[in-house]
C-alpha positions as CSV (number, residue, x, y, z in Angstrom):
1,M,-0.1,5.6,-21.7
2,S,-0.7,8.9,-19.9
3,V,2.1,11.1,-18.6
4,A,1.9,13.7,-15.8
5,G,3.3,17.0,-14.9
6,M,4.3,20.1,-16.9
7,F,4.7,18.4,-20.3
8,L,1.2,16.9,-20.2
9,L,-0.3,20.2,-19.1
10,C,1.4,22.1,-21.9
11,F,0.4,19.5,-24.5
12,R,-3.2,19.4,-23.5
13,S,-3.6,23.1,-23.5
14,W,-1.9,23.3,-26.9
15,A,-4.1,20.5,-28.3
16,Q,-7.6,21.5,-27.2
17,D,-7.6,24.3,-24.5
18,P,-10.3,22.6,-22.3
19,S,-12.1,24.6,-19.7
20,V,-11.1,24.1,-16.1
21,D,-13.7,22.8,-13.7
22,D,-12.5,22.4,-10.1
23,Y,-15.8,21.2,-8.8
24,K,-15.6,17.5,-7.9
25,S,-19.1,16.1,-8.3
26,L,-20.3,13.0,-6.5
27,K,-23.0,12.6,-9.2
28,L,-22.0,10.8,-12.4
29,K,-21.7,13.1,-15.4
30,V,-20.7,12.7,-19.0
31,E,-17.2,14.0,-19.7
32,D,-16.6,13.1,-23.4
33,V,-18.4,11.5,-26.3
34,N,-16.4,10.5,-29.4
35,I,-17.8,9.2,-32.6
36,V,-15.3,7.7,-35.1
37,S,-16.1,6.5,-38.6
38,G,-13.5,5.0,-40.9
39,Y,-13.2,3.6,-44.4
40,Y,-10.4,1.2,-45.4
41,S,-9.6,-0.4,-48.7
42,Q,-6.7,-2.6,-50.0
43,S,-5.5,-4.4,-53.0
44,G,-2.8,-7.0,-53.6
45,D,-2.1,-10.4,-55.2
46,H,-1.1,-12.7,-52.4
47,S,-4.3,-13.9,-50.8
48,P,-3.8,-16.6,-48.1
49,V,-7.3,-17.9,-48.9
50,T,-6.0,-19.1,-52.3
51,G,-2.5,-20.2,-51.1
52,G,-0.6,-17.0,-51.5
53,I,-1.8,-16.1,-54.9
54,G,-5.0,-14.3,-56.0
55,T,-6.7,-11.0,-55.1
56,Q,-6.4,-9.4,-51.6
57,Q,-9.0,-6.8,-52.4
58,L,-10.9,-5.9,-49.2
59,T,-13.0,-3.0,-47.9
60,D,-14.0,-2.2,-44.4
61,I,-16.4,0.4,-43.0
62,S,-16.1,1.0,-39.2
63,N,-18.1,3.0,-36.7
64,V,-17.2,3.4,-33.1
65,I,-18.9,5.4,-30.3
66,D,-17.0,6.0,-27.1
67,L,-18.7,7.4,-24.0
68,K,-16.7,8.6,-21.0
69,M,-18.4,9.4,-17.7
70,V,-16.7,10.5,-14.4
71,N,-17.6,11.2,-10.8
72,W,-15.8,11.5,-7.4
73,D,-16.5,9.4,-4.3
74,V,-16.6,10.7,-0.7
75,F,-12.8,10.1,-0.5
76,E,-12.2,12.4,-3.4
77,R,-11.1,9.6,-5.7
78,K,-11.9,10.1,-9.4
79,H,-13.8,7.3,-11.1
80,S,-13.8,7.1,-14.9
81,Y,-16.1,4.8,-16.9
82,N,-15.5,4.2,-20.6
83,I,-18.3,2.5,-22.6
84,E,-17.4,1.7,-26.3
85,L,-19.4,0.1,-29.0
86,G,-17.8,-0.7,-32.4
87,I,-19.4,-2.1,-35.6
88,D,-17.4,-3.0,-38.7
89,H,-18.6,-4.3,-42.0
90,H,-16.0,-5.8,-44.3
91,T,-16.1,-7.5,-47.7
92,A,-13.2,-9.5,-49.2
93,A,-13.1,-10.7,-52.8
94,S,-11.1,-13.8,-51.8
95,S,-14.0,-15.0,-49.5
96,A,-15.7,-16.3,-52.7
97,Y,-13.0,-19.0,-52.8
98,V,-13.7,-20.3,-49.3
99,S,-16.9,-22.0,-50.4
100,T,-18.9,-22.3,-53.6
101,T,-22.0,-21.5,-51.6
102,G,-22.5,-19.1,-48.7
103,A,-19.4,-17.1,-49.4
104,S,-21.1,-14.0,-48.0
105,K,-20.8,-15.6,-44.5
106,I,-17.1,-15.1,-44.5
107,S,-17.5,-11.4,-45.2
108,G,-19.9,-9.6,-42.9
109,T,-20.2,-7.7,-39.7
110,R,-18.1,-7.6,-36.5
111,I,-19.5,-6.1,-33.3
112,Y,-17.2,-5.3,-30.4
113,P,-18.5,-3.6,-27.2
114,S,-16.2,-2.9,-24.2
115,F,-16.4,-1.4,-20.7
116,N,-13.5,0.0,-18.7
117,W,-13.5,1.4,-15.2
118,Q,-10.6,3.3,-13.5
119,V,-10.3,4.9,-10.1
120,E,-7.6,7.5,-9.5
121,N,-6.4,8.4,-6.0
122,E,-4.7,11.8,-6.5
123,A,-3.4,11.9,-2.9
124,K,-1.5,8.6,-3.3
125,R,-0.9,9.1,-7.1
126,I,-2.3,5.7,-7.8
127,T,-4.7,4.6,-10.6
128,F,-6.3,1.2,-10.7
129,G,-8.6,-0.2,-13.4
130,L,-10.6,-3.1,-14.7
131,G,-12.2,-3.8,-18.0
132,V,-14.1,-6.3,-20.1
133,S,-14.6,-6.6,-23.9
134,Y,-16.3,-8.8,-26.4
135,S,-15.9,-9.3,-30.2
136,H,-18.1,-11.3,-32.5
137,E,-18.1,-12.1,-36.2
138,Y,-19.2,-15.2,-38.1
139,T,-15.9,-17.1,-37.8
140,Y,-14.7,-15.7,-34.5
141,N,-15.7,-14.9,-30.9
142,S,-13.5,-13.3,-28.3
143,F,-14.0,-12.4,-24.6
144,G,-11.4,-10.0,-23.1
145,F,-10.5,-9.0,-19.6
146,N,-7.9,-6.5,-18.4
147,V,-6.5,-5.0,-15.2
148,L,-4.4,-1.9,-14.9
149,Y,-2.2,-0.3,-12.2
150,S,-0.4,3.0,-12.4
151,K,1.8,4.9,-10.0
152,K,3.1,8.5,-10.3
153,S,6.2,10.0,-8.6
154,K,5.8,12.7,-5.9
155,D,6.7,15.4,-8.4
156,N,4.4,13.9,-11.0
157,N,7.3,13.8,-13.5
158,R,7.5,10.0,-13.7
159,E,4.8,7.3,-14.1
160,F,4.9,3.5,-14.1
161,T,2.1,1.6,-15.6
162,A,1.4,-2.1,-15.7
163,K,-1.5,-3.7,-17.7
164,G,-2.6,-7.3,-18.2
165,N,-4.9,-8.5,-20.9
166,L,-6.5,-11.9,-21.2
167,F,-8.4,-12.9,-24.4
168,L,-10.4,-16.1,-24.6
169,D,-11.2,-16.8,-28.2
170,R,-13.1,-19.4,-30.3
171,V,-12.3,-19.9,-34.0
172,K,-14.9,-21.6,-36.1
173,M,-13.4,-24.2,-38.3
174,V,-14.8,-23.0,-41.7
175,E,-12.5,-24.9,-44.0
176,P,-12.1,-24.6,-47.8
177,S,-15.0,-26.3,-49.6
178,E,-12.9,-29.0,-51.3
179,L,-11.3,-29.9,-48.0
180,R,-14.3,-29.7,-45.8
181,P,-15.4,-32.9,-44.0
182,A,-19.0,-34.1,-44.1
183,P,-21.2,-32.0,-41.9
184,T,-22.2,-33.2,-38.5
185,I,-26.0,-33.5,-38.1
186,I,-27.9,-33.2,-34.8
187,T,-31.1,-35.1,-34.9
188,S,-33.9,-34.5,-32.4
189,A,-34.8,-37.9,-30.9
190,S,-38.2,-36.7,-29.8
191,R,-39.3,-35.3,-33.2
192,G,-37.1,-37.4,-35.4
193,E,-36.0,-34.5,-37.6
194,E,-32.7,-32.9,-38.6
195,S,-32.1,-29.7,-36.7
196,K,-28.7,-28.2,-37.5
197,N,-25.4,-28.5,-39.3
198,L,-22.7,-27.9,-36.7
199,I,-19.4,-26.1,-37.4
200,P,-16.8,-27.1,-34.8
201,S,-14.6,-24.4,-33.2
202,N,-11.2,-24.4,-31.6
203,P,-9.9,-22.3,-28.7
204,R,-7.2,-19.6,-28.9
205,N,-6.1,-17.9,-25.7
206,T,-3.8,-14.8,-25.4
207,F,-2.2,-13.3,-22.4
208,D,-0.5,-9.9,-22.7
209,A,1.5,-8.1,-20.0
210,A,2.4,-4.5,-20.8
211,L,4.8,-2.4,-18.8
212,S,5.7,1.3,-19.4
213,L,7.8,3.9,-17.6
214,S,7.3,7.6,-18.6
215,Q,9.7,10.3,-17.5
216,I,9.5,14.0,-18.1
217,V,13.1,15.0,-18.7
218,N,12.4,18.8,-18.7
219,Q,9.7,21.2,-19.8
220,R,10.2,20.3,-23.4
221,M,11.1,16.6,-23.4
222,Q,9.3,13.4,-22.3
223,V,10.5,9.8,-22.9
224,S,8.8,6.5,-22.4
225,F,10.1,2.9,-22.3
226,L,7.7,0.1,-23.2
227,T,7.7,-3.6,-23.2
228,D,4.8,-5.9,-24.0
229,G,5.2,-9.7,-23.5
230,V,2.6,-11.9,-25.2
231,V,1.8,-15.6,-24.9
232,Q,-0.6,-17.3,-27.3
233,Q,-1.8,-20.9,-27.1
234,G,-4.3,-22.9,-29.0
235,Y,-5.4,-22.8,-32.6
236,L,-3.4,-19.9,-34.1
237,G,-4.1,-20.2,-37.8
238,L,-7.2,-19.8,-39.9
239,P,-8.9,-22.9,-41.3
240,F,-9.8,-21.4,-44.7
241,Y,-6.2,-20.5,-45.6
242,R,-4.9,-22.9,-48.2
243,V,-1.4,-24.1,-48.7
244,Y,-0.3,-25.6,-52.0
245,F,2.7,-28.1,-51.9
246,N,5.2,-28.6,-54.6
247,D,3.3,-31.7,-55.7
248,N,0.2,-29.5,-56.4
249,S,-1.7,-31.0,-53.4
250,V,-3.7,-28.6,-51.3
251,H,-3.7,-28.4,-47.5
252,I,-5.0,-26.2,-44.7
253,E,-2.5,-23.8,-43.0
254,N,-0.8,-25.5,-40.1
255,L,0.9,-23.4,-37.4
256,P,2.5,-24.1,-34.0
257,S,0.1,-24.1,-31.1
258,T,2.2,-21.7,-29.0
259,R,3.6,-18.3,-29.8
260,L,5.7,-16.0,-27.6
261,K,6.1,-12.4,-28.6
262,L,8.4,-9.7,-27.1
263,P,8.3,-6.1,-28.3
264,L,10.6,-3.5,-26.8
265,G,9.9,0.2,-27.5
266,V,10.9,3.7,-26.7
267,R,8.9,6.9,-27.3
268,L,10.4,10.4,-27.3
269,N,8.3,13.5,-27.5
270,Y,9.8,17.0,-27.8
271,F,7.8,20.2,-27.4
272,L,9.3,22.9,-29.6
273,G,7.2,25.7,-28.4
274,D,3.9,27.3,-29.5
275,K,3.8,25.7,-32.9
276,I,5.3,22.2,-33.1
277,I,5.6,18.9,-31.2
278,L,7.9,16.1,-32.4
279,R,6.6,12.6,-31.5
280,S,9.0,9.8,-32.3
281,Y,8.8,6.1,-31.7
282,Y,11.0,3.0,-32.2
283,R,10.2,-0.7,-31.5
284,F,12.1,-3.9,-31.8
285,Y,10.1,-7.1,-32.0
286,V,11.1,-10.8,-31.8
287,D,9.1,-14.0,-31.4
288,N,9.7,-17.8,-31.3
289,W,8.4,-18.3,-34.9
290,G,11.5,-16.7,-36.3
291,V,10.1,-13.2,-37.0
292,K,12.2,-10.2,-36.1
293,A,11.0,-6.7,-36.9
294,H,11.9,-3.0,-36.5
295,T,9.4,-0.1,-36.5
296,A,10.3,3.6,-36.6
297,S,7.8,6.4,-36.8
298,I,7.5,10.2,-36.4
299,E,4.5,12.5,-36.2
300,T,4.8,16.3,-36.1
301,P,1.7,18.2,-35.1
302,V,1.9,21.8,-36.3
303,K,-0.3,24.5,-35.0
304,I,-1.6,26.6,-37.9
305,T,-3.8,28.8,-35.7
306,P,-4.6,28.5,-31.9
307,F,-7.4,26.1,-32.8
308,I,-6.3,24.4,-36.0
309,S,-3.5,21.9,-36.2
310,I,-2.2,19.5,-38.9
311,S,-0.1,16.4,-38.1
312,P,1.9,14.8,-40.9
313,F,3.1,11.3,-39.9
314,Y,5.4,8.6,-41.3
315,R,6.1,5.0,-40.2
316,Y,8.6,2.5,-41.6
317,Y,8.5,-1.2,-40.8
318,V,10.6,-4.2,-41.8
319,Q,10.5,-7.9,-40.7
320,T,12.1,-11.2,-41.4
321,A,10.1,-14.3,-42.5
322,A,8.6,-16.8,-40.1
323,N,10.3,-20.2,-40.1
324,F,7.3,-22.0,-41.7
325,F,6.5,-19.5,-44.5
326,A,6.9,-20.3,-48.2
327,P,5.2,-19.1,-51.3
328,Y,2.7,-21.0,-53.5
329,G,3.9,-24.4,-54.5
330,V,7.1,-24.5,-52.4
331,H,6.2,-26.4,-49.2
332,T,6.8,-30.2,-49.1
333,E,5.5,-33.1,-47.1
334,A,8.6,-32.8,-44.9
335,N,7.4,-29.5,-43.5
336,E,5.8,-29.9,-40.0
337,Y,4.3,-26.4,-40.1
338,Y,3.4,-24.5,-43.2
339,S,1.7,-21.2,-44.3
340,S,1.6,-19.1,-47.5
341,D,0.2,-16.1,-45.6
342,Y,2.4,-13.1,-46.7
343,D,1.9,-11.6,-43.2
344,Y,4.6,-14.1,-42.2
345,S,6.9,-13.3,-45.2
346,A,9.9,-11.0,-45.2
347,F,8.8,-7.5,-46.3
348,S,9.1,-3.9,-45.5
349,S,6.3,-1.3,-45.5
350,Q,5.7,2.4,-45.3
351,Y,2.7,4.2,-43.9
352,F,2.3,8.0,-44.2
353,G,-0.4,10.6,-44.2
354,A,-1.8,13.5,-42.1
355,N,-4.3,14.4,-39.4
356,L,-6.3,17.6,-39.4
357,R,-7.7,18.8,-36.1
358,L,-10.2,21.6,-35.4
359,A,-10.9,22.6,-31.8
360,P,-12.4,26.1,-31.6
361,P,-13.3,27.4,-28.1
362,N,-16.8,28.3,-29.1
363,G,-17.5,24.9,-30.7
364,V,-17.0,23.5,-34.2
365,F,-19.3,25.4,-36.6
366,H,-20.2,27.5,-33.5
367,L,-22.2,24.5,-32.0
368,K,-21.9,24.4,-28.3
369,G,-20.6,21.1,-27.0
370,F,-19.1,20.1,-30.4
371,T,-15.5,20.4,-29.2
372,A,-13.4,18.8,-31.8
373,L,-13.3,17.5,-35.4
374,E,-10.5,15.4,-36.7
375,L,-9.9,14.1,-40.2
376,R,-7.1,11.6,-40.8
377,F,-5.9,10.0,-44.1
378,G,-3.2,7.4,-44.4
379,H,-1.6,5.5,-47.4
380,Y,0.1,2.1,-46.8
381,K,2.3,0.1,-49.2
382,Q,4.2,-3.1,-48.8
383,T,7.1,-4.6,-50.8
384,T,4.8,-7.6,-51.4
385,G,2.6,-5.4,-53.5
386,L,-0.1,-4.8,-50.9
387,V,-1.5,-1.2,-51.1
388,A,-4.1,0.3,-48.8
389,N,-5.7,3.6,-48.0
390,N,-7.8,4.6,-45.0
391,V,-9.6,7.7,-44.0
392,S,-11.3,8.4,-40.6
393,L,-13.5,11.1,-39.1
394,N,-13.5,11.7,-35.3
395,L,-16.2,13.9,-33.8
396,G,-15.7,15.0,-30.2
397,F,-18.4,16.3,-27.8
398,K,-18.4,17.4,-24.2
């Protein structure tokens, strides 16, 4: 969420020292282009595909290009247009256990384009926005819609933001091979030939209402309060997640068809001066599946030179188990809902690393228009034994 006033002006100049352009063009122009590439890998021994045991080895390579364009209308309202295209390719060792044939279909490529438009009325201090998104992979399709409203105070020291998101998803029912029903065949009456094996899909709908209030306390401190109510309905599990009961029988994960989530958070940023900013965050989370969680994080950007900064970060997370979670071979026929996905288990985790940012005024490597380069590395570990590393590279252009 953006914040206004003196704190934001100080922070932006500290971070990237952009040039000032007071000319408000009616013609559409490119303001920013960001290219982000990332690599993620993980290992563990609690795969939900094999009922809470077995390898969780996974790798993911992601690439995102983000284009921001702006112009002003005849009423001097600023219009911003964000076009984003992301492509991920992932492989998971456990996908080989979904089916004895065609396992590569479970691993594969995800494509997710999005478009967001915002109009800012500086005179009235109001911003309004609309957006659409789409995500596709072999087992999942999602259409997203969002609306945003933001209002600043007269002194620009306070900002209220409300955002609503609606996601309409379809989950393909790709079940474990030994539990898979006989395929449905469509036959062409006119030609009398088999045309296709159909895999049915089930709907999953999510509505998210996010509210935030940001306040600049003084020239050094800014605080934000956030809440984010989420309602999910439909098929909320994954059909290729196995659950083994205590009688050695195997079943497909079965979850409730409704989930209510309520996170409450507070963010506190403190500007120490020319060298350091402290960014802290705390969130409490509760849902109607029995999960309660706490998140605490801190990030400290340190300015090494006027154009080079390094930001070490640390996040701690802890949660209770969902009502329906049990490990391999513990569930019984008496359980209405059941899962051995360790995402629903009781665990704590730590995530730490650092972000390096270069933003020289004459361009990175003296290339005009190449305004910023960021390299970020993070290490994640969970008390369940899950360990992951990720590295990302962000290239910024103007």
